[in-house]
C-alpha positions, 0 to 999 in steps of 0.5 A: 585732826592734821592731814598726813604729809602726803595729802598736804599741798605744796607750798605756793610760790609766786615765782612764775615767770609769766608774772611779768606779762602783768607789767604790760598792762601797767607800763602800755598806758604810760607812755603819753605817745601812743594817744597824744593824737586826735586821729585816727578815730574809731566811731567818731570817737578820736583816739584817746578814748578808744585807746583807753578801751583798749588797754582794759581789753589788754589788762584783762587779756594779760590777767587771763593768760597769767592765771590760767598759765598758773593754775596748770602750773599748780596742778589744780 
């Protein structure tokens, strides 16, 4: 059984400008000058280690924002 044209879902488009935000968590960790140091320390951990965790939080945040804005634009 086919659905009437009025009930069909619109074609999905991935041309959301918010998708560009996903480049941030990819490009930022590729800049060695950000973590090429021992100081400052956080709870005794050198910069490199706790900054890796901060990059994960950055990636999760950017992905969440892009997902939420894409969901709102598609009308779900």
